[in-house]
N, C-alpha and C positions, 0 to 999 in steps of 0.2 A: 347494567352499565358495564362497559368493557374498559373504557379509558376515561380519564377526567383531567381537566386542568382546574385545580382548586383556585388559583389566582383569579380567574375570570368566571368561575362557576359554570363551566361547560362540561357536559357529560356526552360521551360518544358511545352509541350503542351499535354494535355490529350484529346483524340478524341473519340467521340461517334457517334452514328447514325446521329446526327444533323450536324456533320462536313462533311458528304458525299455530302451535297448540298452546302457547303461553301468551297470546295476545292480550288477554285481560290483565294478567299479572304485570306484563311490560307496560301497559297503558297506565295502570295504577301507580307503578314506580315512577314513570315519567311525570304524571300529575303531581305526585308528592315532591319530586325534585323541583318542578316548576313553582310549586307553592312556596318553596324555600329559596326562591330567587335564582335557581339554576336554569340554564338553557340546555335542551337535549336535542342532539342531532342523531339521525339514524341512517345507517347504510346497510345494504345487503352484503353478505360475504362475497357474493359474486362481483360486486362493484370493486371491492378491495382486491380480489384476485385478478380480475380481468383488466382493470383500468385504475390503478392506484393513484396516479397523479391528480386527477380531478377530486378524488376523495381527500387527499392531503391538502389541496388548495382550499377546499370547502372548510375543512377544519381550521386551517390557518386564518381564513377570512372571518370565520365565526369568532375565533379568539381575538382578533384585532377589533372587530365590532364590539364585542363584550368589554374589552379593555377601554375603548373610547367612551362607552356609555356608563362604565362603572365608576 
């Protein structure tokens, strides 16, 4: 997990090439967080570097939706 909003239990994972060899560990961590009531959203580093605004919007929308349902 790279960032989190504790208020709405949203975890943000930014993945790069190093995560290709850690898929299993990342999947286990995401499943653990989900079992604890968290939502996990993932983005590739290239999405952040090349087109940040849609990533920011997706994170914002996820926070709003989690706040509504929480």
